[in-house]
C-alpha positions as CSV (number, residue, x, y, z in Angstrom):
1,M,13.6,6.8,-8.7
2,L,11.6,8.4,-5.8
3,S,13.9,6.9,-3.2
4,A,16.6,9.3,-4.3
5,Y,14.7,12.1,-2.6
6,L,15.1,10.4,0.8
7,I,18.4,10.8,2.7
8,R,20.4,7.9,4.0
9,G,18.8,6.8,7.3
10,G,15.5,8.5,6.3
11,I,12.2,6.8,7.0
12,L,9.7,5.7,4.4
13,I,6.1,5.3,5.4
14,L,3.8,4.0,2.7
15,E,0.3,2.7,2.5
16,A,-1.3,1.6,-0.8
17,F,-4.3,-0.5,-1.9
18,G,-3.4,-4.1,-2.6
19,K,-4.0,-6.2,-5.7
20,R,-7.1,-7.8,-4.1
21,Q,-8.9,-4.4,-3.7
22,T,-11.0,-5.0,-6.9
23,E,-12.5,-8.1,-5.2
24,Y,-13.6,-5.9,-2.3
25,Q,-15.0,-3.2,-4.6
26,K,-17.2,-5.9,-6.3
27,Q,-18.6,-6.9,-2.9
28,N,-18.9,-3.3,-1.6
29,P,-18.9,-0.4,-4.1
30,K,-18.1,2.0,-1.2
31,A,-14.8,0.2,-0.4
32,G,-13.0,2.7,-2.6
33,G,-9.6,2.6,-4.2
34,P,-8.4,2.7,-7.8
35,K,-10.4,0.8,-10.4
36,D,-7.3,0.5,-12.6
37,A,-5.4,-2.7,-11.6
38,S,-2.1,-1.1,-12.6
39,M,-2.5,1.3,-9.6
40,L,-2.8,-1.6,-7.1
41,Y,0.3,-3.2,-5.4
42,D,1.6,-6.2,-3.7
43,L,4.3,-6.5,-1.1
44,E,7.0,-8.0,-3.2
45,E,6.6,-5.4,-5.9
46,I,7.1,-2.6,-3.4
47,K,10.1,-4.3,-1.8
48,K,11.7,-4.5,-5.2
49,D,11.0,-0.8,-5.8
50,F,12.8,0.1,-2.6
51,D,15.9,-2.0,-2.8
52,G,18.5,-0.6,-0.4
53,F,16.0,-0.2,2.4
54,E,15.7,-2.0,5.7
55,F,12.1,-3.1,6.1
56,V,11.1,-2.5,9.8
57,E,7.5,-3.5,9.0
58,A,6.1,-4.9,5.7
59,Y,2.5,-5.9,5.8
60,E,0.0,-7.0,3.3
61,G,-3.6,-7.8,4.4
62,I,-7.1,-6.6,5.1
63,T,-8.2,-3.5,7.0
64,E,-11.5,-2.0,7.9
65,L,-11.8,1.3,6.0
66,N,-13.8,4.2,7.6
67,E,-12.6,7.3,5.8
68,G,-15.7,9.0,4.5
69,D,-18.5,8.0,2.2
70,Y,-16.3,6.3,-0.4
71,H,-13.9,4.4,1.7
72,K,-16.0,2.2,4.0
73,G,-15.8,-1.5,4.6
74,E,-13.0,-4.0,4.2
75,G,-10.1,-3.2,1.9
76,S,-6.9,-4.8,0.7
77,I,-3.8,-2.8,1.7
78,V,0.0,-2.9,1.7
79,R,1.9,-1.0,4.5
80,I,5.6,-0.3,4.7
81,L,7.8,1.2,7.3
82,A,11.4,1.2,6.1
83,R,14.7,2.9,6.6
84,K,17.0,3.9,3.8
85,L,20.4,2.3,4.1
């Protein structure tokens, strides 16, 4: 488990593409993100993966991507800010 590499009290900052990203890719090929659905996440999955963390912020929603030619437009994201207990 990757959380073993973080010390107690350590901070986890994570951003990943959400499960709905494939919908945005269909509307806009430049939205980016993985095409393989197994590489997309939802908030509850990530929370389960990081049991033993206090979630300071846990957000699943839409953001405007502007990160080069292949990450432009709306995208589905999951963001986590958590502290290891």
